[in-house]
C-alpha positions as CSV (number, residue, x, y, z in Angstrom):
1,M,-32.4,20.3,13.3
2,K,-30.8,18.6,16.2
3,Q,-27.1,19.2,16.9
4,L,-25.9,15.6,16.2
5,E,-27.7,15.7,12.8
6,L,-25.0,18.2,11.7
7,F,-22.6,15.3,11.7
8,D,-24.9,12.9,9.9
9,L,-22.4,12.2,7.1
10,P,-22.7,9.1,5.0
11,D,-20.9,6.1,6.4
12,K,-18.4,5.0,3.7
13,K,-18.0,1.6,5.2
14,S,-21.7,0.8,5.5
15,I,-22.8,-1.7,2.9
16,S,-26.5,-1.2,3.7
17,K,-28.4,0.3,6.6
18,T,-27.9,-3.0,8.5
19,T,-24.3,-4.0,7.7
20,R,-20.9,-2.6,7.5
21,E,-17.3,-3.6,6.6
22,C,-14.8,-4.0,9.4
23,N,-11.8,-1.7,8.9
24,N,-9.5,-4.4,10.2
25,C,-10.6,-7.8,8.8
26,G,-12.6,-6.5,5.9
27,V,-15.6,-8.8,6.6
28,V,-19.1,-7.4,6.0
29,L,-21.1,-8.0,9.2
30,P,-24.4,-7.0,10.7
31,L,-24.2,-3.7,12.7
32,E,-24.9,-5.6,15.9
33,E,-21.4,-7.1,15.5
34,F,-19.8,-3.7,16.0
35,P,-19.4,-1.9,19.3
36,I,-21.5,1.3,19.6
37,A,-19.5,4.5,19.5
38,M,-22.3,6.9,20.2
39,K,-26.0,6.9,20.4
40,S,-28.7,9.6,20.2
41,E,-32.4,9.3,20.5
42,N,-32.8,8.6,16.7
43,K,-29.3,7.5,15.5
44,T,-26.6,5.1,16.5
45,W,-22.9,5.3,15.4
46,Y,-20.8,2.2,15.3
47,K,-17.0,1.8,15.8
48,K,-14.9,0.9,12.8
49,H,-13.7,-2.5,14.0
50,C,-16.0,-5.5,14.6
51,N,-16.3,-7.1,18.1
52,E,-14.1,-10.0,17.2
53,C,-11.2,-7.8,16.0
54,K,-11.7,-5.6,19.1
55,K,-11.4,-8.6,21.3
56,K,-8.3,-9.8,19.5
57,F,-6.7,-6.3,19.8
58,V,-7.4,-6.2,23.6
59,R,-5.9,-9.7,24.0
60,D,-2.8,-8.9,21.9
61,S,-2.3,-5.6,23.7
62,A,-2.6,-7.1,27.1
63,S,-0.1,-9.8,26.2
64,I,2.4,-7.3,24.8
65,K,2.1,-5.2,27.9
66,K,2.6,-8.2,30.2
67,Q,5.7,-9.3,28.3
68,N,7.3,-5.8,28.5
69,L,6.3,-4.7,32.1
70,S,9.9,-5.2,33.2
71,S,11.0,-2.3,30.9
72,Y,8.4,0.1,32.4
73,P,10.2,3.3,33.3
74,S,10.5,3.6,37.0
75,D,10.4,7.5,36.7
76,N,7.2,7.3,34.6
77,V,8.8,9.3,31.9
78,C,7.4,9.1,28.3
79,Q,10.0,7.6,25.9
80,L,8.8,10.0,23.1
81,C,8.5,13.5,24.7
82,N,10.7,12.7,27.7
83,K,8.2,14.3,30.2
84,E,7.1,12.7,33.4
85,S,3.5,11.6,33.1
86,V,0.9,11.9,35.9
87,Y,-0.9,8.9,34.4
88,T,0.2,5.4,33.8
89,L,2.2,5.1,30.5
90,N,0.7,3.4,27.5
91,C,2.3,0.3,26.0
92,D,3.0,1.4,22.4
93,H,3.3,-1.3,19.8
94,C,3.0,-1.7,16.0
95,H,-0.6,-2.9,15.3
96,D,0.5,-4.8,12.2
97,T,3.4,-6.8,13.7
98,N,2.6,-6.6,17.5
99,I,6.2,-5.5,18.1
100,F,6.6,-3.5,21.3
101,R,8.0,0.0,20.7
102,G,8.1,1.7,24.1
103,W,6.1,3.4,26.9
104,L,4.3,6.6,26.0
105,C,2.3,9.2,27.8
106,R,-1.4,9.5,26.8
107,D,-0.8,12.6,24.7
108,C,2.0,11.1,22.6
109,N,0.2,7.8,22.2
110,L,-3.0,9.6,21.0
111,G,-0.9,11.9,18.8
112,L,0.8,9.0,17.0
113,G,-2.5,7.2,16.6
114,L,-4.1,10.2,15.1
115,L,-1.2,10.6,12.7
116,G,-1.8,7.1,11.4
117,D,0.6,5.3,13.7
118,D,3.2,5.1,11.0
119,K,6.2,6.8,9.6
120,E,4.3,8.3,6.7
121,G,1.9,10.2,8.9
122,V,4.6,11.5,11.1
123,K,6.7,12.6,8.1
124,N,3.7,14.3,6.6
125,A,3.2,16.3,9.9
126,L,6.9,17.2,9.9
127,H,6.8,18.4,6.3
128,Y,3.7,20.4,7.0
129,L,5.4,22.1,10.0
130,E,8.6,22.8,8.0
131,R,6.6,24.2,5.0
132,N,4.9,26.6,7.3
133,K,7.7,27.4,9.7
134,H,7.8,31.0,8.5
135,E,4.5,31.5,10.3
136,Y,6.0,30.8,13.8
């Protein structure tokens, strides 16, 4: 068994072996309409969002960033963790409304995204930490 086969889980969004549903627009499209996430010699994994939704996201993100460049922190300090970043800060915005929220370091931006990019995910993480605080 090859190492990547360990992760060969059924793809819940695949409608067939040649199509899948976009997580963003909900349209069922041929796999070729999705960016490739990873490829091995005998298997290809595709991203969750179709090419058109990805293009729209990139356009929207660039526009939001351009509109808010004047508020970029001159000290390169993340507006969430308040630490200076050695990297360029990320333009954080709500993906549903495209409303700008602030400038975040890479770690904070990834963390919010992995928690679902919403209040519920952050609250769940906080409740988890509070519930297990005796272990710290």
